C-alpha positions as CSV (number, residue, x, y, z in Angstrom):
1,M,-58.8,-91.6,102.8
2,A,-58.6,-95.5,102.4
3,S,-55.3,-95.3,100.5
4,I,-53.7,-93.2,103.1
5,S,-54.9,-95.6,105.9
6,E,-53.6,-98.5,103.8
7,R,-50.3,-96.8,103.4
8,N,-49.8,-96.1,107.1
9,G,-51.0,-99.9,108.0
10,A,-48.4,-101.1,105.3
11,R,-45.8,-98.8,107.1
12,Q,-46.8,-100.0,110.5
13,G,-46.3,-103.5,109.2
14,E,-42.8,-102.9,108.0
15,W,-41.8,-101.4,111.2
16,T,-43.0,-104.4,113.2
17,L,-41.4,-106.6,110.9
18,A,-38.2,-104.8,111.2
19,L,-38.5,-104.7,115.0
20,R,-39.0,-108.6,115.0
21,Y,-36.0,-109.1,112.6
22,S,-34.1,-106.8,115.0
23,A,-35.1,-108.8,118.0
24,L,-34.2,-112.0,116.4
25,G,-30.7,-110.8,115.4
26,M,-30.0,-109.8,118.9
27,L,-31.3,-113.1,120.3
28,L,-29.0,-114.9,117.7
29,I,-25.8,-112.9,118.7
30,A,-26.5,-112.9,122.5
31,P,-24.7,-116.1,123.2
32,A,-21.5,-114.7,121.3
33,I,-21.9,-111.4,123.2
34,L,-22.2,-113.4,126.5
35,V,-19.1,-115.5,125.6
36,F,-17.2,-112.4,124.8
37,C,-18.1,-110.7,128.0
38,A,-17.2,-113.6,130.0
39,V,-13.7,-114.3,128.3
40,I,-12.6,-110.9,127.5
41,V,-14.4,-107.9,129.1
42,Y,-14.9,-109.5,132.8
43,P,-11.3,-110.6,132.9
44,L,-9.9,-107.3,131.5
45,V,-12.3,-105.0,134.0
46,S,-11.4,-107.4,136.9
47,T,-7.6,-106.9,136.2
48,I,-7.8,-103.3,135.9
49,H,-9.7,-103.3,139.3
50,L,-7.2,-105.3,140.9
51,S,-4.3,-103.2,139.8
52,L,-5.7,-100.5,141.9
53,F,-5.3,-102.4,145.0
54,S,-2.7,-103.9,147.2
55,I,-3.8,-107.6,147.3
56,F,-2.0,-110.7,149.1
57,T,-2.3,-113.4,146.7
58,P,-3.0,-116.5,149.2
59,T,-6.0,-114.6,150.6
60,L,-6.8,-112.2,147.9
61,Q,-7.2,-109.5,150.7
62,G,-6.0,-106.1,150.4
63,H,-6.4,-102.4,150.5
64,W,-7.0,-99.6,147.9
65,V,-3.8,-97.9,146.7
66,G,-5.1,-96.2,143.7
67,L,-2.2,-95.7,141.0
68,E,0.4,-96.2,143.4
69,N,1.1,-99.7,142.0
70,Y,1.8,-98.1,138.5
71,A,3.9,-95.3,140.0
72,D,6.1,-98.0,141.6
73,L,6.1,-100.0,138.4
74,L,7.1,-97.1,136.2
75,S,10.0,-96.1,138.7
76,S,11.1,-99.6,139.1
77,S,14.6,-100.7,137.1
78,T,13.0,-104.3,136.9
79,F,10.3,-103.3,134.9
80,W,12.2,-101.5,132.2
81,N,14.9,-104.2,132.1
82,A,12.0,-106.8,131.7
83,L,10.4,-104.5,128.9
84,R,13.7,-104.4,127.0
85,N,14.3,-107.9,127.1
86,N,10.8,-108.5,126.0
87,L,11.2,-106.2,122.9
88,I,14.4,-108.1,122.0
89,W,12.9,-111.3,122.4
90,T,9.9,-110.4,120.1
91,A,11.8,-108.8,117.7
92,G,14.5,-111.4,117.5
93,T,12.3,-114.3,117.2
94,L,9.9,-112.7,114.8
95,F,12.5,-111.8,112.3
96,V,14.0,-115.2,112.5
97,Q,10.5,-116.8,112.1
98,V,9.6,-114.6,109.1
99,V,12.8,-115.0,107.2
100,A,12.9,-118.8,107.9
101,G,9.2,-119.2,107.2
102,V,9.2,-117.4,104.0
103,A,12.3,-118.9,102.7
104,L,11.3,-122.5,103.5
105,A,7.7,-121.8,102.0
106,L,9.5,-120.6,98.8
107,L,11.3,-123.8,98.7
108,L,8.3,-126.1,99.4
109,N,6.3,-124.3,96.7
110,N,8.8,-125.5,93.9
111,N,7.5,-128.7,92.3
112,N,10.9,-129.9,91.7
113,V,11.6,-130.5,95.4
114,V,11.9,-134.3,96.2
115,F,9.6,-135.9,98.8
116,R,7.6,-132.4,98.7
117,P,4.7,-134.0,100.4
118,L,6.6,-135.5,103.2
119,A,8.7,-132.4,103.8
120,Q,5.5,-130.3,104.2
121,S,4.3,-132.5,106.8
122,L,7.7,-132.8,108.6
123,V,7.8,-128.9,108.6
124,L,4.8,-128.8,111.1
125,F,6.5,-131.1,113.6
126,P,8.1,-128.3,115.7
127,Y,4.7,-126.4,116.1
128,F,2.7,-129.5,117.2
129,V,5.4,-130.8,119.8
130,S,4.7,-130.2,123.3
131,T,6.6,-127.1,124.7
132,V,7.9,-129.1,127.6
133,V,9.5,-131.8,125.5
134,A,10.8,-129.3,123.1
135,V,12.5,-127.4,126.0
136,L,13.9,-130.7,127.6
137,V,15.4,-131.5,124.2
138,W,17.0,-128.2,123.7
139,R,18.3,-128.0,127.0
140,W,19.9,-131.4,126.5
141,L,21.6,-129.9,123.2
142,F,22.8,-126.5,124.9
143,N,24.1,-128.4,128.2
144,D,27.7,-127.2,128.5
145,L,29.0,-130.6,129.9
146,Y,27.2,-133.3,127.9
147,G,25.5,-131.3,125.3
148,I,25.7,-132.6,121.8
149,L,26.1,-129.0,120.3
150,N,29.3,-128.3,122.2
151,H,30.4,-131.8,121.4
152,F,30.2,-131.4,117.5
153,M,31.7,-127.8,117.9
154,L,34.7,-129.2,119.8
155,Q,35.0,-132.2,117.3
156,L,35.1,-129.6,114.4
157,G,37.5,-127.6,116.2
158,L,35.4,-124.4,116.1
159,I,35.7,-124.0,119.8
160,D,38.4,-124.8,122.3
161,M,36.1,-125.2,125.4
162,P,32.5,-125.8,126.0
163,I,30.2,-122.7,125.7
164,N,27.6,-122.0,128.4
165,W,24.5,-121.4,126.2
166,L,22.1,-120.7,128.9
167,G,23.9,-119.4,131.8
168,Q,25.6,-116.5,130.5
169,M,24.8,-113.5,128.1
170,P,24.5,-112.9,125.2
171,N,24.3,-116.6,124.6
172,A,21.2,-117.0,126.9
173,M,19.2,-114.6,124.8
174,I,20.4,-115.9,121.5
175,S,19.6,-119.3,122.6
176,V,16.1,-118.5,123.6
177,I,15.4,-116.6,120.4
178,L,16.6,-119.5,118.2
179,V,14.4,-122.0,120.3
180,G,11.4,-119.8,120.1
181,A,11.8,-119.3,116.3
182,W,12.4,-122.9,115.8
183,K,9.2,-123.8,117.6
184,Y,6.7,-121.3,115.9
185,F,8.2,-120.5,112.4
186,P,5.9,-123.5,111.0
187,F,3.0,-120.9,111.5
188,V,4.6,-118.6,109.1
189,V,5.3,-121.5,106.7
190,I,1.7,-122.6,106.5
191,A,0.2,-119.2,106.0
192,V,2.7,-118.0,103.4
193,L,2.7,-121.5,101.5
194,A,-1.1,-121.2,101.1
195,R,-0.8,-117.6,99.8
196,L,2.0,-118.6,97.3
197,Q,0.0,-121.5,95.8
198,T,-2.6,-119.0,94.9
199,I,-0.6,-116.5,93.1
200,P,-1.4,-116.6,89.2
201,P,1.6,-118.3,87.2
202,Q,0.8,-115.5,84.5
203,L,2.5,-112.9,86.9
204,Y,5.7,-114.8,87.0
205,E,5.6,-115.2,83.0
206,A,5.0,-111.6,82.5
207,A,7.7,-110.7,84.7
208,T,10.2,-113.1,83.0
209,M,9.3,-111.8,79.6
210,D,10.2,-108.4,81.0
211,G,13.4,-109.6,81.9
212,A,13.2,-110.2,85.6
213,G,15.6,-112.6,87.4
214,P,14.7,-114.7,90.3
215,W,15.4,-111.8,92.7
216,G,13.3,-109.6,90.4
217,R,10.4,-111.8,90.4
218,F,10.6,-112.1,94.2
219,F,10.5,-108.6,94.9
220,D,8.3,-107.4,92.2
221,V,5.9,-110.3,92.1
222,T,6.1,-112.5,95.1
223,L,6.7,-110.0,98.0
224,P,3.7,-107.6,97.0
225,Q,1.5,-110.8,96.6
226,L,2.6,-111.7,100.2
227,R,2.2,-108.3,101.8
228,G,-1.6,-109.0,103.1
229,V,-0.8,-112.4,104.6
230,L,2.6,-111.2,106.1
231,T,0.8,-108.1,107.8
232,V,-1.5,-110.8,109.5
233,V,1.1,-113.1,110.4
234,I,3.4,-110.4,111.8
235,L,0.5,-109.1,113.8
236,L,-0.6,-112.4,115.5
237,R,3.1,-113.8,116.0
238,T,4.0,-110.3,117.6
239,V,1.2,-110.7,120.1
240,W,1.7,-114.3,120.9
241,D,5.5,-113.8,121.1
242,F,5.2,-110.7,123.4
243,K,3.1,-112.7,125.8
244,E,5.2,-115.8,125.6
245,F,5.8,-117.4,129.1
246,D,6.2,-121.1,129.4
247,L,9.2,-121.5,126.8
248,I,11.3,-118.9,128.2
249,Y,10.3,-119.8,131.9
250,L,11.4,-123.4,131.2
251,L,14.5,-122.7,129.3
252,T,16.1,-120.0,131.6
253,G,13.5,-119.0,134.3
254,G,14.5,-115.4,133.4
255,G,18.0,-115.9,134.2
256,P,21.0,-115.4,134.2
257,I,20.6,-112.8,136.8
258,N,17.2,-111.6,135.1
259,A,19.1,-111.1,131.8
260,T,16.3,-113.0,129.9
261,Q,13.3,-112.0,132.4
262,T,10.3,-110.7,130.3
263,L,7.1,-109.0,131.4
264,P,5.1,-112.2,131.5
265,L,7.8,-113.8,133.7
266,L,7.6,-110.7,135.9
267,V,3.9,-110.7,136.2
268,Y,4.2,-114.5,137.3
269,Q,6.9,-113.7,139.9
270,Q,4.9,-110.7,141.3
271,A,1.7,-112.9,141.7
272,F,3.0,-116.3,143.0
273,G,6.7,-115.5,144.2
274,L,6.0,-112.3,145.8
275,N,2.5,-112.7,146.4
276,R,1.7,-109.2,145.2
277,M,-1.3,-109.9,143.1
278,G,-2.2,-106.1,142.8
279,M,1.2,-105.2,141.3
280,A,1.1,-108.2,139.0
281,A,-2.2,-107.0,137.8
282,A,-0.6,-103.6,137.0
283,Y,2.2,-105.3,135.2
284,A,-0.2,-107.0,132.9
285,V,-2.3,-103.9,132.4
286,V,0.8,-101.9,131.4
287,M,1.9,-105.0,129.2
288,M,-1.4,-104.9,127.3
289,A,-1.0,-101.1,126.9
290,V,2.4,-101.5,125.4
291,M,1.1,-104.1,123.0
292,L,-1.7,-101.9,121.8
293,V,0.8,-99.0,121.3
294,F,3.1,-101.1,119.0
295,M,0.1,-102.7,117.2
296,S,-1.5,-99.4,116.7
297,L,1.7,-97.9,115.1
298,Y,2.3,-100.9,112.8
299,L,-1.4,-100.7,111.6
300,Y,-1.1,-97.2,111.1
301,R,2.2,-97.6,109.0
302,F,0.7,-100.4,107.2
303,R,-2.4,-98.3,106.2
304,R,-0.3,-95.3,104.8
305,G,1.7,-97.7,103.0
306,E,-1.5,-99.0,101.4
307,E,-2.8,-95.7,100.6
308,A,0.6,-94.8,98.9
309,A,0.7,-97.6,96.8
């Protein structure tokens, strides 16, 4: 009998200790949960709630409309045009960023490059420079009257008359994509270069002994080793580029004639240009849903590829 009571007492003590540890764990993570709810859950729920109302921005007063905002949104050609522009911008700038970032990272990973530490420092310059400053410089370069880009092309005989880079299509979209890629490709360089420096040299030696050339070593050794970091980079840059606002707004303002207007610009226009906060919230919710769909598809395909490998 004494042994049974002792065992029961020991079990009760273990349960009490486990409850204390659980309470301590909840207490320790409570600040993180509060911050998460304050900066993510509450704004998300508030946005969804606002999207069900017709809200006048200056007074934040309005009335319930239910799903009417979403019906008007999906039937609007403006939304579909902005979504198309958003996808073109995201895909274009992401492609240029990844290609340029991987190429430059491979170059900087070569120990024979002259002034390699200086080059590694300078490559970060576009990423750290203010977006406003970068846009002002690029607007000067692209100016069709006194821009240095048109001046050099005229001097070299590549063109007969100045090109309107930001005032007509498809020049405006191409220009915005190039500026966005220039501004953000250093992020790709940093991530890829860090991974390249951890690849074991023995893999390249074995590939060389098997007769693999530079391209063979890249596709058989380097690219598979970069797959994980490239997945993370593409996911992050896709989300960040899809919701990019300030660079496009300052470069073109969505013009010419809404040709470069993306969903973030449309949200801003609805909220502060047309004073339709409820409609702006609906656009923001749809934009989030589009990102979730594309991210889910991308992760699904990546996981299928990993399982097949």
